[in-house]
Backbone as JSON Lines, residues from 0, in Angstrom:
{"i":0,"aa":"M","n":[94.13,31.0,-50.76],"ca":[93.7,29.79,-51.43],"c":[93.61,28.67,-50.39]}
{"i":1,"aa":"P","n":[92.49,27.95,-50.36],"ca":[92.37,26.84,-49.41],"c":[93.45,25.78,-49.67]}
{"i":2,"aa":"P","n":[93.98,25.15,-48.6],"ca":[95.07,24.2,-48.76],"c":[94.73,23.01,-49.67]}
{"i":3,"aa":"F","n":[93.48,22.56,-49.66],"ca":[93.14,21.39,-50.48],"c":[93.22,21.72,-51.97]}
{"i":4,"aa":"L","n":[92.96,22.97,-52.36],"ca":[93.1,23.36,-53.76],"c":[94.56,23.42,-54.16]}
{"i":5,"aa":"F","n":[95.39,23.92,-53.26],"ca":[96.82,23.99,-53.53],"c":[97.39,22.59,-53.7]}
{"i":6,"aa":"L","n":[97.0,21.66,-52.86],"ca":[97.49,20.28,-52.97],"c":[97.04,19.64,-54.27]}
{"i":7,"aa":"S","n":[95.83,19.9,-54.7],"ca":[95.37,19.27,-55.94],"c":[96.16,19.8,-57.14]}
{"i":8,"aa":"K","n":[96.56,21.08,-57.11],"ca":[97.38,21.62,-58.2],"c":[98.76,20.98,-58.21]}
{"i":9,"aa":"I","n":[99.33,20.76,-57.03],"ca":[100.63,20.09,-56.94],"c":[100.51,18.66,-57.45]}
{"i":10,"aa":"D","n":[99.45,17.96,-57.02],"ca":[99.24,16.59,-57.48],"c":[99.07,16.54,-58.99]}
{"i":11,"aa":"L","n":[98.33,17.51,-59.55],"ca":[98.14,17.57,-60.99],"c":[99.46,17.8,-61.7]}
{"i":12,"aa":"M","n":[100.32,18.68,-61.15],"ca":[101.63,18.91,-61.74],"c":[102.47,17.64,-61.7]}
{"i":13,"aa":"K","n":[102.44,16.93,-60.58],"ca":[103.2,15.68,-60.46],"c":[102.7,14.65,-61.47]}
{"i":14,"aa":"K","n":[101.39,14.58,-61.63],"ca":[100.81,13.64,-62.59],"c":[101.28,13.98,-64.0]}
{"i":15,"aa":"Q","n":[101.22,15.25,-64.37],"ca":[101.64,15.67,-65.71],"c":[103.13,15.41,-65.93]}
{"i":16,"aa":"E","n":[103.94,15.64,-64.9],"ca":[105.38,15.36,-65.01],"c":[105.62,13.87,-65.24]}
{"i":17,"aa":"K","n":[104.91,13.03,-64.5],"ca":[105.05,11.58,-64.68],"c":[104.65,11.16,-66.08]}
{"i":18,"aa":"I","n":[103.55,11.71,-66.57],"ca":[103.09,11.36,-67.91],"c":[104.11,11.8,-68.96]}
{"i":19,"aa":"Q","n":[104.67,12.99,-68.81],"ca":[105.68,13.46,-69.76],"c":[106.93,12.58,-69.73]}
{"i":20,"aa":"K","n":[107.35,12.17,-68.52],"ca":[108.5,11.26,-68.4],"c":[108.19,9.91,-69.03]}
{"i":21,"aa":"L","n":[106.96,9.45,-68.84],"ca":[106.54,8.18,-69.41],"c":[106.59,8.23,-70.94]}
{"i":22,"aa":"I","n":[106.07,9.3,-71.5],"ca":[106.07,9.46,-72.96],"c":[107.49,9.58,-73.49]}
{"i":23,"aa":"K","n":[108.34,10.29,-72.78],"ca":[109.75,10.38,-73.2],"c":[110.4,9.0,-73.17]}
{"i":24,"aa":"A","n":[110.16,8.23,-72.11],"ca":[110.72,6.88,-72.0],"c":[110.22,6.0,-73.16]}
{"i":25,"aa":"A","n":[108.94,6.13,-73.51],"ca":[108.39,5.37,-74.63],"c":[109.03,5.79,-75.94]}
{"i":26,"aa":"N","n":[109.15,7.1,-76.16],"ca":[109.78,7.61,-77.39],"c":[111.23,7.17,-77.5]}
{"i":27,"aa":"D","n":[111.93,7.07,-76.37],"ca":[113.33,6.64,-76.38],"c":[113.49,5.2,-76.88]}
{"i":28,"aa":"L","n":[112.4,4.42,-76.84],"ca":[112.48,3.03,-77.27],"c":[111.98,2.8,-78.69]}
{"i":29,"aa":"V","n":[111.51,3.85,-79.36],"ca":[111.08,3.69,-80.75],"c":[112.25,3.11,-81.54]}
{"i":30,"aa":"S","n":[111.97,2.09,-82.31],"ca":[112.9,1.33,-83.15],"c":[113.63,0.2,-82.42]}
{"i":31,"aa":"V","n":[113.44,0.04,-81.1],"ca":[114.02,-1.11,-80.41],"c":[113.37,-2.36,-80.99]}
{"i":32,"aa":"S","n":[114.15,-3.43,-81.13],"ca":[113.68,-4.67,-81.74],"c":[112.58,-5.35,-80.91]}
{"i":33,"aa":"Y","n":[111.67,-5.99,-81.63],"ca":[110.59,-6.76,-81.03],"c":[110.99,-8.23,-80.98]}
{"i":34,"aa":"E","n":[110.68,-8.88,-79.85],"ca":[110.82,-10.33,-79.75],"c":[109.74,-10.83,-78.81]}
{"i":35,"aa":"Y","n":[108.88,-11.7,-79.33],"ca":[107.79,-12.24,-78.51],"c":[108.37,-12.95,-77.29]}
{"i":36,"aa":"G","n":[107.84,-12.63,-76.11],"ca":[108.29,-13.26,-74.87],"c":[109.55,-12.64,-74.29]}
{"i":37,"aa":"A","n":[110.01,-11.51,-74.86],"ca":[111.22,-10.86,-74.35],"c":[111.05,-10.57,-72.86]}
{"i":38,"aa":"Y","n":[111.98,-11.03,-72.08],"ca":[111.93,-10.87,-70.63],"c":[113.06,-9.95,-70.21]}
{"i":39,"aa":"L","n":[112.74,-8.96,-69.4],"ca":[113.75,-8.02,-68.92],"c":[114.14,-8.4,-67.5]}
{"i":40,"aa":"K","n":[115.39,-8.78,-67.31],"ca":[115.85,-9.14,-65.97],"c":[115.69,-7.96,-65.01]}
{"i":41,"aa":"N","n":[115.96,-6.78,-65.5],"ca":[115.84,-5.57,-64.71],"c":[114.99,-4.57,-65.5]}
{"i":42,"aa":"P","n":[113.66,-4.55,-65.26],"ca":[112.78,-3.68,-66.06],"c":[113.15,-2.2,-66.04]}
{"i":43,"aa":"S","n":[113.85,-1.75,-65.01],"ca":[114.19,-0.32,-64.96],"c":[115.57,-0.03,-65.54]}
{"i":44,"aa":"A","n":[116.21,-1.03,-66.15],"ca":[117.51,-0.81,-66.8],"c":[117.36,0.24,-67.9]}
{"i":45,"aa":"E","n":[118.44,0.87,-68.26],"ca":[118.4,1.99,-69.19],"c":[117.65,1.73,-70.49]}
{"i":46,"aa":"K","n":[118.16,0.85,-71.35],"ca":[117.5,0.63,-72.64],"c":[117.63,-0.84,-73.02]}
{"i":47,"aa":"P","n":[116.5,-1.56,-73.03],"ca":[116.58,-2.97,-73.41],"c":[116.9,-3.12,-74.9]}
{"i":48,"aa":"K","n":[117.48,-4.26,-75.24],"ca":[117.81,-4.54,-76.64],"c":[116.6,-5.07,-77.4]}
{"i":49,"aa":"K","n":[115.73,-5.81,-76.69],"ca":[114.53,-6.38,-77.3],"c":[113.39,-6.32,-76.3]}
{"i":50,"aa":"V","n":[112.18,-6.09,-76.8],"ca":[110.98,-6.07,-75.97],"c":[109.82,-6.69,-76.74]}
{"i":51,"aa":"D","n":[108.8,-7.12,-76.02],"ca":[107.52,-7.4,-76.64],"c":[106.55,-6.36,-76.07]}
{"i":52,"aa":"C","n":[105.28,-6.45,-76.4],"ca":[104.37,-5.36,-76.0],"c":[104.3,-5.18,-74.49]}
{"i":53,"aa":"S","n":[104.25,-6.27,-73.74],"ca":[104.09,-6.13,-72.29],"c":[105.4,-5.8,-71.58]}
{"i":54,"aa":"S","n":[106.53,-6.31,-72.07],"ca":[107.8,-5.92,-71.43],"c":[108.12,-4.46,-71.75]}
{"i":55,"aa":"F","n":[107.69,-3.98,-72.92],"ca":[107.82,-2.56,-73.26],"c":[107.05,-1.71,-72.26]}
{"i":56,"aa":"I","n":[105.78,-2.07,-72.01],"ca":[104.94,-1.34,-71.05],"c":[105.57,-1.41,-69.66]}
{"i":57,"aa":"Q","n":[105.99,-2.59,-69.26],"ca":[106.6,-2.76,-67.94],"c":[107.83,-1.86,-67.8]}
{"i":58,"aa":"H","n":[108.66,-1.82,-68.82],"ca":[109.89,-1.03,-68.77],"c":[109.6,0.47,-68.66]}
{"i":59,"aa":"I","n":[108.73,1.0,-69.51],"ca":[108.53,2.45,-69.49],"c":[107.87,2.9,-68.19]}
{"i":60,"aa":"F","n":[106.98,2.1,-67.63],"ca":[106.38,2.47,-66.34],"c":[107.41,2.37,-65.22]}
{"i":61,"aa":"S","n":[108.31,1.41,-65.29],"ca":[109.35,1.31,-64.25],"c":[110.26,2.54,-64.26]}
{"i":62,"aa":"R","n":[110.4,3.17,-65.43],"ca":[111.24,4.37,-65.56],"c":[110.67,5.55,-64.76]}
{"i":63,"aa":"I","n":[109.37,5.5,-64.44],"ca":[108.77,6.57,-63.64],"c":[108.42,6.08,-62.24]}
{"i":64,"aa":"G","n":[108.95,4.9,-61.88],"ca":[108.75,4.38,-60.52],"c":[107.46,3.63,-60.3]}
{"i":65,"aa":"V","n":[106.8,3.2,-61.37],"ca":[105.56,2.43,-61.25],"c":[105.83,0.99,-61.67]}
{"i":66,"aa":"E","n":[105.67,0.07,-60.73],"ca":[105.9,-1.34,-61.03],"c":[104.63,-1.96,-61.59]}
{"i":67,"aa":"L","n":[104.77,-2.63,-62.72],"ca":[103.66,-3.36,-63.33],"c":[104.11,-4.81,-63.55]}
{"i":68,"aa":"P","n":[103.16,-5.73,-63.56],"ca":[103.51,-7.12,-63.84],"c":[104.05,-7.28,-65.26]}
{"i":69,"aa":"R","n":[104.64,-8.41,-65.52],"ca":[105.26,-8.68,-66.82],"c":[104.23,-8.94,-67.93]}
{"i":70,"aa":"S","n":[103.14,-9.61,-67.62],"ca":[102.2,-10.0,-68.69],"c":[101.14,-8.93,-68.94]}
{"i":71,"aa":"S","n":[100.72,-8.83,-70.19],"ca":[99.69,-7.84,-70.55],"c":[98.36,-8.16,-69.86]}
{"i":72,"aa":"L","n":[98.06,-9.43,-69.65],"ca":[96.83,-9.79,-68.95],"c":[96.84,-9.25,-67.52]}
{"i":73,"aa":"L","n":[97.95,-9.42,-66.82],"ca":[98.05,-8.92,-65.44],"c":[98.11,-7.39,-65.42]}
{"i":74,"aa":"Q","n":[98.73,-6.79,-66.42],"ca":[98.74,-5.33,-66.52],"c":[97.32,-4.8,-66.71]}
{"i":75,"aa":"A","n":[96.52,-5.51,-67.49],"ca":[95.14,-5.09,-67.77],"c":[94.28,-5.13,-66.51]}
{"i":76,"aa":"A","n":[94.71,-5.88,-65.51],"ca":[93.95,-5.97,-64.26],"c":[94.27,-4.82,-63.31]}
{"i":77,"aa":"K","n":[95.24,-3.99,-63.65],"ca":[95.66,-2.87,-62.81],"c":[94.96,-1.58,-63.23]}
{"i":78,"aa":"G","n":[95.03,-0.59,-62.36],"ca":[94.54,0.75,-62.69],"c":[93.04,0.89,-62.72]}
{"i":79,"aa":"K","n":[92.62,2.05,-63.22],"ca":[91.2,2.41,-63.29],"c":[90.72,2.23,-64.73]}
{"i":80,"aa":"E","n":[89.62,1.54,-64.91],"ca":[89.07,1.34,-66.25],"c":[88.45,2.65,-66.76]}
{"i":81,"aa":"I","n":[88.77,2.98,-67.99],"ca":[88.19,4.12,-68.68],"c":[87.18,3.53,-69.66]}
{"i":82,"aa":"K","n":[85.92,3.75,-69.38],"ca":[84.87,3.09,-70.17],"c":[84.56,3.82,-71.48]}
{"i":83,"aa":"N","n":[84.75,5.13,-71.5],"ca":[84.43,5.91,-72.69],"c":[85.72,6.26,-73.43]}
{"i":84,"aa":"P","n":[85.92,5.74,-74.64],"ca":[87.14,6.06,-75.4],"c":[87.35,7.57,-75.59]}
{"i":85,"aa":"A","n":[86.3,8.36,-75.52],"ca":[86.44,9.82,-75.64],"c":[87.21,10.4,-74.46]}
{"i":86,"aa":"D","n":[87.28,9.67,-73.35],"ca":[88.0,10.12,-72.15],"c":[89.47,9.67,-72.15]}
{"i":87,"aa":"L","n":[89.93,9.1,-73.25],"ca":[91.31,8.64,-73.37],"c":[92.26,9.8,-73.13]}
{"i":88,"aa":"S","n":[93.31,9.54,-72.35],"ca":[94.28,10.57,-71.99],"c":[95.69,10.03,-72.16]}
{"i":89,"aa":"A","n":[96.64,10.92,-72.43],"ca":[98.04,10.51,-72.56],"c":[98.46,9.73,-71.32]}
{"i":90,"aa":"G","n":[99.15,8.62,-71.55],"ca":[99.59,7.76,-70.46],"c":[98.68,6.58,-70.22]}
{"i":91,"aa":"D","n":[97.49,6.58,-70.81],"ca":[96.56,5.45,-70.65],"c":[97.07,4.24,-71.43]}
{"i":92,"aa":"L","n":[96.73,3.06,-70.91],"ca":[97.09,1.82,-71.59],"c":[95.88,1.3,-72.36]}
{"i":93,"aa":"L","n":[96.16,0.81,-73.56],"ca":[95.12,0.21,-74.4],"c":[95.42,-1.28,-74.5]}
{"i":94,"aa":"F","n":[94.39,-2.07,-74.32],"ca":[94.54,-3.52,-74.41],"c":[93.65,-4.03,-75.53]}
{"i":95,"aa":"F","n":[94.24,-4.88,-76.37],"ca":[93.59,-5.38,-77.57],"c":[93.43,-6.89,-77.47]}
{"i":96,"aa":"E","n":[92.49,-7.41,-78.25],"ca":[92.33,-8.86,-78.3],"c":[93.52,-9.49,-79.01]}
{"i":97,"aa":"G","n":[93.91,-8.98,-80.13],"ca":[95.06,-9.5,-80.85],"c":[94.85,-10.89,-81.42]}
{"i":98,"aa":"V","n":[95.91,-11.47,-81.96],"ca":[95.83,-12.8,-82.56],"c":[96.18,-13.89,-81.56]}
{"i":99,"aa":"K","n":[96.94,-13.54,-80.54],"ca":[97.26,-14.45,-79.45],"c":[96.65,-13.81,-78.21]}
{"i":100,"aa":"G","n":[95.99,-14.6,-77.38],"ca":[95.36,-13.97,-76.24],"c":[95.37,-14.82,-74.99]}
{"i":101,"aa":"H","n":[95.14,-14.15,-73.88],"ca":[95.09,-14.79,-72.57],"c":[93.86,-14.27,-71.86]}
{"i":102,"aa":"Y","n":[93.32,-15.1,-70.99],"ca":[92.08,-14.75,-70.32],"c":[92.07,-15.32,-68.91]}
{"i":103,"aa":"S","n":[91.44,-14.6,-67.99],"ca":[91.29,-15.1,-66.63],"c":[89.95,-14.64,-66.07]}
{"i":104,"aa":"H","n":[89.09,-15.59,-65.72],"ca":[87.79,-15.26,-65.12],"c":[87.98,-14.53,-63.8]}
{"i":105,"aa":"K","n":[89.02,-14.84,-63.06],"ca":[89.25,-14.22,-61.75],"c":[89.57,-12.73,-61.89]}
{"i":106,"aa":"L","n":[90.27,-12.36,-62.93],"ca":[90.66,-10.96,-63.11],"c":[89.54,-10.1,-63.67]}
{"i":107,"aa":"F","n":[88.69,-10.68,-64.49],"ca":[87.62,-9.93,-65.15],"c":[86.31,-10.71,-65.04]}
{"i":108,"aa":"P","n":[85.76,-10.8,-63.83],"ca":[84.59,-11.66,-63.62],"c":[83.32,-11.21,-64.34]}
{"i":109,"aa":"D","n":[83.21,-9.94,-64.66],"ca":[81.98,-9.44,-65.27],"c":[82.01,-9.34,-66.79]}
{"i":110,"aa":"K","n":[83.12,-9.75,-67.4],"ca":[83.21,-9.68,-68.86],"c":[84.25,-10.66,-69.38]}
{"i":111,"aa":"K","n":[84.14,-10.96,-70.64],"ca":[85.12,-11.85,-71.26],"c":[86.09,-10.99,-72.06]}
{"i":112,"aa":"I","n":[87.3,-10.94,-71.59],"ca":[88.33,-10.13,-72.24],"c":[89.53,-11.02,-72.53]}
{"i":113,"aa":"Y","n":[89.83,-11.17,-73.79],"ca":[91.04,-11.88,-74.2],"c":[92.07,-10.82,-74.54]}
{"i":114,"aa":"I","n":[93.13,-10.78,-73.78],"ca":[94.17,-9.77,-73.99],"c":[95.3,-10.39,-74.8]}
{"i":115,"aa":"G","n":[95.59,-9.78,-75.94],"ca":[96.65,-10.27,-76.79],"c":[97.71,-9.23,-77.11]}
{"i":116,"aa":"H","n":[97.42,-7.97,-76.77],"ca":[98.36,-6.9,-77.12],"c":[98.1,-5.69,-76.24]}
{"i":117,"aa":"A","n":[99.15,-4.92,-75.98],"ca":[99.03,-3.7,-75.18],"c":[99.81,-2.58,-75.84]}
{"i":118,"aa":"A","n":[99.32,-1.36,-75.64],"ca":[99.98,-0.16,-76.19],"c":[99.75,0.99,-75.23]}
{"i":119,"aa":"I","n":[100.53,2.04,-75.38],"ca":[100.35,3.23,-74.56],"c":[99.9,4.38,-75.46]}
{"i":120,"aa":"Y","n":[98.88,5.08,-75.01],"ca":[98.39,6.25,-75.73],"c":[99.26,7.44,-75.32]}
{"i":121,"aa":"I","n":[99.79,8.17,-76.31],"ca":[100.68,9.29,-76.0],"c":[100.06,10.64,-76.34]}
{"i":122,"aa":"G","n":[98.77,10.63,-76.69],"ca":[98.1,11.87,-77.05],"c":[98.12,12.1,-78.55]}
{"i":123,"aa":"N","n":[97.36,13.09,-78.98],"ca":[97.35,13.49,-80.39],"c":[97.02,12.32,-81.33]}
{"i":124,"aa":"N","n":[96.11,11.43,-80.89],"ca":[95.68,10.28,-81.68],"c":[96.82,9.31,-81.98]}
{"i":125,"aa":"E","n":[97.85,9.24,-81.13],"ca":[98.98,8.35,-81.36],"c":[99.2,7.38,-80.21]}
{"i":126,"aa":"I","n":[99.67,6.2,-80.58],"ca":[100.11,5.22,-79.6],"c":[101.55,4.83,-79.91]}
{"i":127,"aa":"I","n":[102.21,4.26,-78.91],"ca":[103.51,3.63,-79.12],"c":[103.35,2.21,-78.59]}
{"i":128,"aa":"H","n":[103.81,1.26,-79.41],"ca":[103.74,-0.14,-78.98],"c":[104.8,-0.97,-79.68]}
{"i":129,"aa":"A","n":[105.1,-2.11,-79.07],"ca":[106.04,-3.06,-79.65],"c":[105.22,-4.0,-80.53]}
{"i":130,"aa":"R","n":[105.45,-3.95,-81.83],"ca":[104.62,-4.69,-82.79],"c":[105.38,-5.85,-83.41]}
{"i":131,"aa":"E","n":[104.74,-7.0,-83.32],"ca":[105.33,-8.2,-83.92],"c":[105.45,-8.04,-85.43]}
{"i":132,"aa":"S","n":[104.43,-7.49,-86.07],"ca":[104.44,-7.38,-87.53],"c":[105.52,-6.4,-88.03]}
{"i":133,"aa":"K","n":[105.84,-5.4,-87.22],"ca":[106.88,-4.44,-87.62],"c":[108.26,-4.82,-87.08]}
{"i":134,"aa":"K","n":[108.28,-5.78,-86.14],"ca":[109.53,-6.27,-85.52],"c":[110.28,-5.19,-84.76]}
{"i":135,"aa":"R","n":[109.52,-4.19,-84.25],"ca":[110.15,-3.12,-83.5],"c":[109.09,-2.32,-82.73]}
{"i":136,"aa":"V","n":[109.56,-1.43,-81.88],"ca":[108.69,-0.47,-81.2],"c":[108.41,0.65,-82.2]}
{"i":137,"aa":"A","n":[107.15,1.03,-82.33],"ca":[106.79,2.04,-83.32],"c":[105.64,2.9,-82.84]}
{"i":138,"aa":"K","n":[105.59,4.11,-83.41],"ca":[104.44,4.99,-83.21],"c":[103.43,4.66,-84.29]}
{"i":139,"aa":"Q","n":[102.16,4.87,-83.95],"ca":[101.12,4.62,-84.92],"c":[99.92,5.48,-84.58]}
{"i":140,"aa":"K","n":[99.23,5.95,-85.6],"ca":[97.98,6.68,-85.39],"c":[96.93,5.7,-84.9]}
{"i":141,"aa":"L","n":[96.24,6.06,-83.84],"ca":[95.21,5.21,-83.28],"c":[94.11,4.94,-84.31]}
{"i":142,"aa":"S","n":[93.79,5.94,-85.1],"ca":[92.73,5.78,-86.11],"c":[93.1,4.73,-87.16]}
{"i":143,"aa":"S","n":[94.38,4.5,-87.4],"ca":[94.79,3.5,-88.4],"c":[94.54,2.08,-87.91]}
{"i":144,"aa":"L","n":[94.39,1.89,-86.59],"ca":[94.14,0.55,-86.06],"c":[92.74,0.06,-86.4]}
{"i":145,"aa":"A","n":[91.83,0.97,-86.65],"ca":[90.44,0.59,-86.95],"c":[90.36,-0.29,-88.19]}
{"i":146,"aa":"K","n":[91.35,-0.19,-89.06],"ca":[91.37,-0.97,-90.29],"c":[91.84,-2.41,-90.06]}
{"i":147,"aa":"N","n":[92.43,-2.67,-88.89],"ca":[93.0,-3.97,-88.6],"c":[92.14,-4.71,-87.59]}
{"i":148,"aa":"K","n":[91.52,-5.8,-87.99],"ca":[90.61,-6.54,-87.11],"c":[91.31,-7.11,-85.89]}
{"i":149,"aa":"H","n":[92.63,-7.25,-85.93],"ca":[93.37,-7.79,-84.78],"c":[93.62,-6.75,-83.7]}
{"i":150,"aa":"F","n":[93.32,-5.5,-83.99],"ca":[93.53,-4.44,-83.01],"c":[92.21,-3.81,-82.58]}
{"i":151,"aa":"D","n":[91.34,-4.65,-82.08],"ca":[90.07,-4.22,-81.54],"c":[90.28,-3.91,-80.05]}
{"i":152,"aa":"I","n":[90.16,-2.65,-79.66],"ca":[90.41,-2.26,-78.27],"c":[89.36,-2.91,-77.37]}
{"i":153,"aa":"K","n":[89.83,-3.66,-76.39],"ca":[88.94,-4.35,-75.46],"c":[88.87,-3.66,-74.1]}
{"i":154,"aa":"L","n":[89.91,-2.9,-73.77],"ca":[89.98,-2.32,-72.44],"c":[90.94,-1.13,-72.45]}
{"i":155,"aa":"I","n":[90.58,-0.08,-71.73],"ca":[91.44,1.09,-71.54],"c":[91.65,1.22,-70.04]}
{"i":156,"aa":"K","n":[92.91,1.36,-69.63],"ca":[93.22,1.48,-68.21],"c":[94.09,2.71,-67.96]}
{"i":157,"aa":"R","n":[93.79,3.4,-66.86],"ca":[94.58,4.55,-66.43],"c":[95.36,4.12,-65.21]}
{"i":158,"aa":"I","n":[96.66,4.09,-65.33],"ca":[97.53,3.68,-64.23],"c":[97.95,4.9,-63.4]}
{"i":159,"aa":"I","n":[98.24,6.0,-64.08],"ca":[98.66,7.23,-63.4],"c":[97.42,8.09,-63.16]}
{"i":160,"aa":"S","n":[97.06,8.26,-61.9],"ca":[95.87,9.08,-61.62],"c":[96.15,10.14,-60.59]}
């Protein structure tokens, strides 16, 4: 077997391991309380008592050694954009307009994106996110978001590649 094929299989295994660890870290936080603006002094600490959508994302990625900024707007500026929702993969981040939003022309010069909420896709048509309306971290079917005008997906980003 040529060495470059062997390396790509190892890299693929490492990627899958990271994604599985990420999903486990997200599942471990299901039912943790939601608080808007929750700030984690140490994002890689074991289990926070309260999170909001972006501190939740920051925490679970820190658990696999990936540092992300605190705000969902800055998180949305990271990674590779996935333009086709059919290409959505476990571990991808979903960014929504939401009811509260932030915008920066410098980060997204070619489009107007107001980021108000973030979630992680865990596969099987499910996301995990910290929801203000539920006051906790929860799993939800992605298809159920289509009924809520506040959860219009504006951007999909792949951080683990």
